PAZABA-448362 format. One line per field, with one value per residue (C-alpha): residue number from 1; x, y, z. Coordinates in Angstrom, 3 decimals. Example, Ala and Ser with C-alpha at 12.3 -4.5 7.8 and 13.67 -1.06 7.14 Angstrom:
<sites>
i	(1/2)
c1	(12.300/13.670)
c2	(-4.500/-1.060)
c3	(7.800/7.140)
</sites>
This chain:
<sites>
i	(1/2/3/4/5/6/7/8/9/10/11/12/13/14/15/16/17/18/19/20/21/22/23/24/25/26/27/28/29/30/31/32/33/34/35/36/37/38/39/40/41/42/43/44/45/46/47/48/49/50/51/52/53/54/55/56/57/58/59/60/61/62/63/64/65/66/67/68/69/70/71/72/73/74/75/76/77/78/79/80/81/82/83/84/85/86/87/88/89/90/91/92/93/94/95/96/97/98/99/100/101/102/103/104/105/106/107/108/109/110/111/112/113/114/115/116/117/118/119/120/121/122/123/124/125/126/127/128/129/130/131/132/133/134/135/136/137/138/139/140/141/142/143/144/145/146/147/148/149/150/151/152/153/154/155/156/157/158/159/160/161/162/163/164/165/166/167/168/169/170/171/172/173/174/175/176/177/178/179/180/181/182/183/184/185/186/187/188/189/190/191/192/193/194/195/196/197/198/199/200/201/202/203/204/205/206/207/208/209/210/211/212/213/214/215/216/217/218/219/220/221/222/223/224/225/226/227/228/229/230/231/232/233/234/235/236/237/238)
c1	(-2.537/-3.731/-7.172/-6.004/-4.488/-7.706/-9.752/-7.383/-7.497/-11.291/-11.785/-9.349/-11.110/-14.408/-12.825/-11.208/-14.294/-16.630/-18.352/-16.132/-12.453/-10.394/-8.005/-4.357/-1.945/0.382/2.917/1.640/2.196/-0.128/-3.068/-2.213/-4.000/-5.183/-8.218/-9.785/-11.080/-13.000/-12.530/-15.227/-14.842/-17.420/-17.041/-15.769/-14.308/-10.841/-11.528/-12.924/-12.694/-12.944/-11.478/-12.823/-11.931/-13.343/-13.150/-10.229/-11.044/-9.502/-10.430/-11.363/-8.379/-6.883/-4.761/-2.493/-0.435/-0.972/1.906/4.192/7.683/8.696/11.829/9.824/7.331/10.018/11.997/9.092/6.428/7.205/8.239/5.992/2.945/0.975/0.413/-2.200/-2.781/-5.218/-5.526/-5.724/-8.039/-7.972/-10.417/-8.013/-7.925/-4.532/-4.230/-1.567/-0.990/-0.166/1.470/2.424/3.633/2.854/5.343/8.611/10.491/14.239/14.825/12.557/14.385/17.641/16.036/14.609/17.960/19.599/16.819/16.104/19.470/17.531/18.478/15.722/15.539/11.843/10.007/6.896/7.319/4.980/6.588/5.255/5.459/3.279/3.496/1.767/-0.162/0.880/4.630/5.762/9.353/8.305/7.465/7.804/8.733/7.767/8.661/7.049/8.688/6.948/3.709/1.760/4.503/3.081/6.101/8.836/9.645/11.170/8.500/10.461/9.257/9.814/10.212/8.934/11.491/11.377/13.961/15.302/16.024/13.195/12.352/9.290/9.836/7.149/6.553/4.230/1.507/0.980/-1.037/-4.656/-5.901/-7.620/-6.737/-4.669/-1.307/-2.634/-4.684/-1.498/-1.176/-0.708/0.160/-2.862/-1.629/1.164/2.496/4.306/6.949/8.673/11.221/10.125/6.418/3.660/2.140/-0.228/-1.408/-3.375/-5.466/-5.937/-8.597/-12.042/-12.658/-9.768/-9.223/-6.784/-5.425/-3.886/-2.053/-3.870/-1.012/1.174/1.524/-1.076/1.579/2.528/-1.121/-1.513/1.407/0.251/-3.330/-2.086/-0.036/-2.845/-5.192/-2.628/-2.322/-6.092/-6.322/-3.525/-5.282/-8.421/-6.870/-4.442)
c2	(-8.292/-5.951/-4.340/-0.934/-2.493/-4.409/-1.212/0.642/-2.098/-2.333/1.429/1.788/-1.039/0.821/3.968/2.178/0.080/3.060/3.676/6.628/5.842/8.034/10.589/9.588/11.985/12.492/15.229/18.791/19.386/16.475/18.829/20.982/20.442/16.909/14.780/12.787/9.530/6.953/3.422/0.832/-2.879/-4.284/-7.793/-8.757/-12.079/-13.432/-13.634/-11.290/-8.245/-4.769/-1.732/1.747/5.165/8.260/7.675/5.272/1.572/-1.828/-4.808/-7.968/-8.976/-12.342/-14.641/-15.353/-13.413/-13.010/-13.967/-10.967/-10.267/-7.767/-8.603/-8.711/-11.205/-13.405/-13.529/-14.447/-16.045/-19.703/-19.532/-17.006/-18.444/-15.577/-13.612/-11.093/-9.092/-6.560/-3.685/-0.167/2.353/6.150/9.001/10.389/7.225/5.779/2.189/-0.090/-3.774/-4.480/-7.662/-8.228/-10.863/-11.074/-12.865/-14.045/-17.289/-17.188/-17.925/-15.057/-12.706/-13.524/-12.897/-9.651/-8.378/-9.093/-7.356/-4.343/-3.658/-3.088/-4.398/-6.774/-8.833/-9.623/-12.511/-10.547/-8.250/-6.973/-6.361/-5.651/-3.836/-1.273/-1.411/1.451/0.119/2.937/2.538/-0.684/0.583/3.080/0.540/1.179/-1.517/-1.256/-2.896/-2.605/-4.637/-5.777/-3.930/-4.688/-3.759/-1.844/-2.180/-0.695/2.954/3.271/4.749/4.063/0.802/0.792/2.535/2.831/3.126/3.413/2.549/6.133/5.893/8.211/7.243/7.601/6.695/4.865/5.520/3.812/5.971/5.080/8.075/9.096/12.650/13.536/10.280/9.959/8.211/5.094/4.295/3.947/0.189/-0.647/0.577/2.363/3.090/4.408/7.746/8.172/10.921/12.269/15.100/15.953/16.161/13.763/12.866/10.175/8.509/5.288/4.338/0.583/0.939/-0.493/-0.249/2.180/5.777/7.484/11.016/11.881/15.123/16.959/18.878/15.947/14.321/11.832/9.127/9.494/9.442/6.181/4.600/5.833/4.719/1.298/0.750/2.131/-0.442/-3.206/-2.300/-2.350/-5.711/-7.093/-5.910/-7.839/-10.967/-11.909)
c3	(30.313/33.082/33.309/32.033/28.916/28.273/28.576/26.241/23.606/23.806/23.521/20.635/18.826/19.146/17.715/14.808/14.065/13.771/10.436/9.567/9.106/11.469/9.965/9.898/11.562/8.602/7.822/7.870/4.147/3.350/3.937/0.941/-2.394/-1.773/-2.557/0.272/-1.231/0.781/-0.440/-1.034/-1.612/-3.979/-2.592/0.836/-0.256/-0.938/-4.656/-7.327/-5.088/-6.640/-4.868/-5.619/-4.203/-5.859/-9.612/-9.261/-9.366/-9.949/-12.030/-10.145/-8.055/-8.950/-6.798/-9.755/-12.286/-16.016/-18.284/-18.530/-19.834/-17.152/-15.150/-11.933/-13.333/-14.869/-11.613/-9.343/-11.562/-10.869/-7.210/-5.510/-3.751/-2.171/-5.363/-6.411/-9.580/-11.012/-13.453/-12.013/-13.701/-13.281/-13.997/-16.628/-18.728/-17.790/-16.618/-15.177/-14.568/-10.923/-9.610/-5.983/-3.522/0.178/2.448/0.953/1.290/1.944/-1.728/-2.769/-0.401/-2.203/-5.607/-4.281/-2.996/-6.350/-8.260/-6.040/-4.346/-1.131/2.297/3.359/6.528/6.954/5.355/6.277/3.309/0.600/-2.794/-6.235/-9.540/-11.331/-15.130/-17.016/-19.986/-22.322/-21.582/-19.946/-19.753/-17.075/-14.413/-10.683/-8.127/-4.475/-1.184/2.252/5.007/8.177/7.237/10.422/12.857/15.798/18.031/15.878/16.524/13.062/10.812/7.617/6.146/2.395/-0.912/-4.472/-7.270/-11.045/-13.704/-13.637/-9.885/-8.907/-5.329/-3.117/0.515/2.497/6.199/8.631/10.166/13.819/14.967/14.508/14.632/17.871/19.623/22.789/22.668/24.362/21.264/19.200/19.429/15.773/12.319/10.811/7.312/5.137/3.965/0.627/0.610/-2.497/-2.389/1.134/0.274/1.219/-2.147/-0.876/2.319/2.751/5.761/6.074/8.773/7.928/4.155/3.775/2.804/0.441/0.429/-2.946/-3.756/-6.552/-8.193/-9.252/-12.670/-13.837/-14.276/-10.618/-9.539/-11.446/-9.578/-6.159/-6.787/-7.876/-4.728/-2.543/-4.052/-3.542/0.152/0.647/-1.126/1.018/4.166/3.317/1.830/4.552)
</sites>
């Protein structure tokens, strides 16, 4: 590593480690009708962590799953090792059970392909399900492959899909507002795109920050908040 690279890495670390989380450089339409929610983590430990952003918050995060009859839970319950679960709460009273797995074995990749019909090559993959409490039939499954990748030029890294084949695409965000290109050494967060619109973005820098589109349905806000929380938990646990 030459001296210029060392200087660049050191300077970018100072920028990213500042008290205020830098703004992600997301799609232009993400600026329209959105709430900017800074996240806080009630406990900075591997267990019993609570994530809060605005009036959205989680229960204490567990490193295990509750017993559940969903297809996702039944497929992965016994085999998955790096598990986490929590309940997501919203300011409008809706809640969801969230279960996720970080890093997959080869056997789990095969189960995943059969269940999701999604081409998956990376063991370094984060998958999970969001199950609304008021209607468990309307669950959404998500997949994010190679979440930390800073070298890949392909911004597309995953998707969220419900039982009716509604799809939200997930892109990496590798740019920060107001920062020169040499700072872009890693993946700084994720952008969720539905029907060409950015409906949510998550910064995983420091405690985290969430941008959530205001004029979308509450059910969709619940799903996006749940996955945003899961990403922030993953960032701190592993």
